[in-house]
C-alpha positions as CSV (number, residue, x, y, z in Angstrom):
1,X,127.0,148.6,96.6
2,X,129.4,146.0,95.3
3,X,129.3,144.2,98.7
4,X,125.5,144.0,98.5
5,X,125.7,142.7,95.0
6,X,128.2,140.0,96.1
7,X,126.0,138.9,99.0
8,X,122.9,138.8,96.6
9,X,124.8,136.5,94.2
10,X,126.0,134.2,97.0
11,X,122.4,133.9,98.3
12,X,121.1,133.1,94.8
13,X,123.9,130.5,94.4
14,X,122.8,128.8,97.7
15,X,119.2,128.7,96.6
16,X,120.0,127.1,93.2
17,X,122.1,124.3,94.6
18,X,120.4,120.9,94.4
19,X,118.5,119.8,97.5
20,X,117.4,116.3,98.6
21,X,113.9,115.6,97.3
22,X,113.3,112.2,98.9
23,X,114.6,109.8,101.5
24,X,115.4,106.1,101.0
25,X,113.9,103.6,103.4
26,X,116.1,100.5,103.1
27,X,115.8,97.2,105.0
28,X,118.8,95.0,105.0
29,X,116.9,92.4,107.1
30,X,114.0,92.1,104.6
31,X,116.0,93.0,101.5
32,X,113.6,95.7,100.2
33,X,113.5,99.4,99.8
34,X,111.1,102.3,99.3
35,X,111.5,106.0,98.4
36,X,109.6,108.5,100.6
37,X,109.0,112.1,99.4
38,X,110.2,114.1,102.4
39,X,108.9,117.4,101.0
40,X,105.4,116.1,101.9
41,X,106.2,115.6,105.6
42,X,105.7,111.8,105.8
43,X,105.7,110.4,109.4
44,X,106.9,106.9,110.0
45,X,105.2,104.6,112.6
46,X,106.9,101.9,114.7
47,X,107.1,98.3,113.4
48,X,104.1,96.2,114.4
49,X,104.1,92.5,115.1
50,X,101.2,90.4,113.9
51,X,100.0,86.9,114.6
52,X,101.4,85.6,111.4
53,X,103.9,88.3,110.3
54,X,105.1,91.8,110.9
55,X,104.4,95.3,109.5
56,X,108.0,96.3,108.7
57,X,107.1,99.7,107.4
58,X,104.3,102.2,107.9
59,X,104.2,105.9,107.1
60,X,101.6,108.5,106.5
61,X,101.6,111.9,104.8
62,X,100.6,114.8,107.0
63,X,99.6,116.8,103.9
64,X,97.5,114.3,101.9
65,X,96.6,111.7,104.6
66,X,97.8,109.0,102.3
67,X,99.7,106.1,103.7
68,X,102.1,103.3,102.8
69,X,102.5,100.0,104.6
70,X,104.6,96.9,104.0
71,X,103.8,93.7,105.7
72,X,106.1,90.7,105.7
73,X,104.7,87.2,106.3
74,X,107.0,84.2,106.5
75,X,106.4,80.4,106.5
76,X,103.7,80.3,103.9
77,X,102.3,76.9,102.8
78,X,103.7,77.3,99.3
79,X,105.9,79.7,97.2
80,X,103.1,79.7,94.6
81,X,101.0,82.9,95.2
82,X,98.1,81.2,93.4
83,X,98.0,78.3,95.9
84,X,94.5,78.4,97.6
85,X,96.1,78.0,101.1
86,X,98.4,81.0,100.4
87,X,95.5,83.1,99.0
88,X,93.4,82.2,102.1
89,X,96.1,83.4,104.5
90,X,96.7,86.6,102.6
91,X,93.0,87.4,102.6
92,X,92.7,86.7,106.3
93,X,95.7,89.0,107.1
94,X,94.3,91.9,104.9
95,X,90.9,91.6,106.6
96,X,92.6,91.4,110.1
97,X,94.1,94.8,109.3
98,X,90.6,96.2,109.0
99,X,90.2,96.1,105.2
100,X,87.2,94.6,103.2
101,X,88.2,93.2,99.8
102,X,86.2,94.7,96.9
103,X,88.0,93.1,94.0
104,X,91.1,90.9,93.2
105,X,93.2,90.4,90.1
106,X,96.5,88.9,89.1
107,X,99.1,91.3,87.6
108,X,102.7,91.3,86.6
109,X,104.5,94.3,88.1
110,X,108.3,94.9,87.8
111,X,108.6,91.5,86.1
112,X,107.2,89.7,89.2
113,X,103.8,88.0,89.7
114,X,101.5,89.9,92.1
115,X,98.0,89.6,93.3
116,X,96.3,93.0,93.5
117,X,93.4,93.8,95.8
118,X,91.2,96.8,95.9
119,X,90.1,97.3,99.5
120,X,87.9,99.6,101.6
121,X,88.0,100.7,105.2
122,X,86.3,103.3,107.3
123,X,88.5,105.4,109.6
124,X,87.3,107.4,112.5
125,X,89.4,110.4,111.5
126,X,89.8,110.2,107.7
127,X,86.4,108.6,106.9
128,X,86.3,106.3,103.9
129,X,89.6,104.9,102.8
130,X,90.6,103.0,99.7
131,X,93.5,100.7,99.7
132,X,95.5,99.2,96.8
133,X,97.2,96.1,98.0
134,X,99.8,94.2,96.0
135,X,101.2,90.9,97.2
136,X,104.1,89.0,95.9
137,X,106.1,85.9,97.1
138,X,109.8,85.6,97.7
139,X,110.6,82.1,98.5
140,X,108.1,80.8,101.1
141,X,107.5,84.4,102.4
142,X,105.1,87.1,101.0
143,X,105.3,90.8,100.9
144,X,102.1,92.8,101.2
145,X,102.5,96.4,99.9
146,X,99.5,98.7,100.7
147,X,98.9,102.2,99.5
148,X,95.8,103.9,101.0
149,X,94.1,107.2,101.1
150,X,90.8,109.0,101.2
151,X,88.0,108.2,98.8
152,X,86.1,105.1,97.7
153,X,87.1,104.6,94.1
154,X,89.7,102.2,92.6
155,X,92.9,104.3,92.3
156,X,95.3,101.8,91.0
157,X,95.7,103.8,87.8
158,X,96.1,107.1,89.6
159,X,99.8,108.0,89.3
160,X,99.6,110.5,92.2
161,X,98.1,107.9,94.5
162,X,100.5,105.2,93.5
163,X,103.7,107.4,93.4
164,X,105.2,105.9,96.6
165,X,104.2,102.3,96.0
166,X,105.8,102.5,92.5
167,X,109.2,103.0,94.2
168,X,109.1,99.7,96.1
169,X,111.8,97.3,95.0
170,X,113.7,94.2,96.2
171,X,117.4,94.5,96.9
172,X,119.5,92.2,94.9
173,X,122.8,93.9,95.8
174,X,124.1,95.7,98.8
175,X,121.6,98.1,100.4
176,X,124.3,100.7,100.4
177,X,123.5,101.3,96.8
178,X,120.9,104.0,96.8
179,X,118.2,103.7,94.1
180,X,116.0,106.5,92.8
181,X,112.3,106.7,92.0
182,X,111.2,105.4,88.7
183,X,108.9,107.1,86.2
184,X,108.2,110.8,85.5
185,X,109.3,112.0,89.0
186,X,112.8,110.7,88.4
187,X,113.0,112.5,85.1
188,X,111.8,115.8,86.6
189,X,114.4,115.3,89.4
190,X,117.1,114.9,86.8
191,X,116.1,118.0,84.9
192,X,116.0,120.0,88.1
193,X,119.5,118.8,89.0
194,X,120.9,119.8,85.6
195,X,119.1,123.1,85.7
196,X,120.3,123.9,89.2
197,X,123.9,123.0,88.3
198,X,123.8,125.2,85.2
199,X,122.4,128.2,87.2
200,X,125.0,127.7,89.8
201,X,127.8,127.8,87.2
202,X,126.5,131.0,85.7
203,X,126.2,132.6,89.1
204,X,129.8,131.6,90.0
205,X,131.1,133.1,86.8
206,X,129.2,136.3,87.5
207,X,130.5,136.5,91.0
208,X,134.1,135.9,89.8
209,X,133.7,138.7,87.2
210,X,132.4,141.2,89.8
211,X,135.2,140.3,92.1
212,X,137.8,140.8,89.3
213,X,136.3,144.2,88.3
214,X,136.1,145.3,91.9
215,X,139.8,144.6,92.5
216,X,140.7,146.2,89.2
217,X,138.8,149.3,90.1
218,X,140.4,149.5,93.6
219,X,143.8,149.1,92.0
220,X,143.2,152.0,89.7
221,X,142.0,154.2,92.5
């Protein structure tokens, strides 16, 4: 009976230990990173060369059919994202990837200037897709970050839809430093970590108490 109780406590202890909730995609070459929720079974595609740039990251969720894509375009005519020649090249590249642009706006995101596009595309498998595309310069290059999924409405204010895009960041230090998602998901992760640690400590104390009482009882016998 005591042996079974010990095994049960050990199993509960293993279940309460913190587990990894996400993976970090980090590119030293392009100095940027993204956090992927691995519990959703995201599948990464290979890098794709384009006529004027490269898709350096592309992954889709097997559960939600949502996708994330990062396109890098070097040698732009200007470092000013509002420059007409730069805007023209960006639009051409978005449209070359099969998207039609529905609306455009200028935003400030993570203290950087971005152009945000709401786009549409029809997919053979998924049907109507909506894309939120955010573009920002870094020197004479631009980064085009695209979140897309089923539906035909503007989902820029949908936190569930934007949850992966919101983790995009540029690396200012060594890529060996692992960042974590921003916003509510990070807070929930922290609460879960502290809760798991507390439960683990309580189970360890219970296991130690049972072991002590078991030895004490065997000594008396």
